[in-house]
MARNUMI-530080 format. One line per 10 residues: number of its first residue (from 1); their letters; for each residue x, y, z of C-alpha. Coordinates in steps of 0.5 Angstrom, whole numbers, plus 500, padded with zeros to 3 digits. Example, Ala and Ser with C-alpha at 12.3 -4.5 7.8 and 13.67 -1.06 7.14 Angstrom:
<rs>
1	AS	525/491/516; 527/498/514
</rs>
This chain:
<rs>
1	XXXXXXXXXX	500/500/500; 506/505/502; 509/503/495; 503/505/491; 502/511/495; 509/513/494; 508/512/486; 502/517/487; 506/522/490; 512/522/485
11	XXXXXXXXXX	506/522/480; 504/529/483; 511/532/484; 511/531/476; 504/533/475; 501/537/480; 494/535/477; 495/528/480; 495/531/487; 487/531/486
21	XXXXXXXXXX	487/523/488; 491/525/494; 487/530/496; 481/526/495; 484/521/499; 486/525/505; 481/531/505; 476/528/510; 481/526/515; 485/533/515
31	XXXXXXXXXX	478/536/516; 476/532/521; 483/533/525; 482/541/524; 475/541/526; 476/538/532; 481/543/534; 478/549/532; 471/547/533; 468/552/528
41	XXXXXXXXXX	466/549/521; 467/555/517; 474/556/520; 476/548/519; 474/549/512; 478/555/511; 484/551/515; 483/545/511; 484/549/504; 490/552/507
51	XXXXXXXXXX	493/545/509; 492/543/502; 494/549/498; 501/549/503; 502/541/501; 501/542/494; 506/548/494; 511/544/498; 510/538/494; 516/538/490
61	XXXXXXXXXX	520/539/496; 517/533/499; 522/527/501; 519/520/501; 521/517/508; 517/511/508; 511/514/513; 504/515/510; 503/521/507; 497/523/512
71	XXXXXXXXXX	503/524/517; 506/530/513; 499/533/512; 497/532/519; 504/536/521; 502/541/516; 495/541/519; 498/542/526; 502/548/524; 496/551/520
81	XXXXXXXXXX	492/550/527; 497/553/531; 498/559/526; 491/560/527; 491/560/534; 497/565/534; 493/570/529; 487/570/534; 492/571/540; 495/577/537
91	XXXXXXXXXX	488/580/536; 486/578/543; 493/579/546; 493/572/549; 499/567/548; 497/561/543; 496/554/546; 502/549/544; 499/545/539; 505/540/539
101	XXXXXXXXXX	505/533/535; 498/530/534; 497/525/539; 495/518/537; 488/518/540; 487/525/536; 489/522/529; 485/516/531; 479/520/532; 480/524/526
111	XXXXXXXXXX	480/518/522; 474/515/525; 470/522/523; 473/521/516; 470/514/515; 464/517/518; 464/523/513; 465/518/507; 460/513/509; 455/519/510
121	XXXXXXXXXX	457/521/502; 455/513/500; 448/514/503; 442/514/498; 441/521/497; 435/522/501; 438/519/507; 444/523/506; 440/530/505; 437/528/512
131	XXXXXXXXXX	443/526/516; 447/533/513; 441/537/515; 440/534/522; 447/533/524; 451/538/520; 446/544/519; 443/542/526; 436/543/523; 429/540/526
141	XXXXXXXXXX	425/535/523; 420/540/522; 425/544/518; 427/538/514; 420/536/512; 418/542/510; 425/543/506; 424/536/503; 416/537/502; 415/530/506
151	XXXXXXXXXX	412/529/513; 415/529/519; 414/521/520; 418/520/513; 424/524/515; 424/521/522; 424/514/518; 429/516/513; 434/519/519; 433/512/523
161	XXXXXXXXXX	435/508/516; 441/512/515; 443/511/522; 442/504/522; 446/503/516; 452/508/518; 452/504/525; 452/497/521; 458/500/516; 462/503/522
171	XXXX	462/496/526; 468/496/530; 471/502/527; 466/506/533
</rs>
């Protein structure tokens, strides 16, 4: 697996358009890692974009050392989060927290959230819409029912089915 990843990295170093596959593979886990630290969806999205902009710009200097590409991205993400807090601290005149190296449990939690994001994207469209509206956008059952033109009971059923599917697919990863 690492040798395949190494080949994809080398291809992206030669042709930046090839970076898209690396982005697609890692964006969820980087977003999950950043979101857990900043706890603001908009800032997490901006910082995740910043991480991948930095990674793409630094990719020609990237040296393969036998470690997963995600480890390099987590380091960039940790620095982006630290910079974010440093900027915020300068605005508030308070010292920023020390991000240090990402702890294994933080990385594992980010991996679980990334898996959940991928599984939600694989749900049927109506179930995915309900789950995203209910949990990401924090909409009520009534609001979702109005948006979809369905009864509240139908929305509850879609939510229940989606959650059952996610529990089944997550299995031991929870």
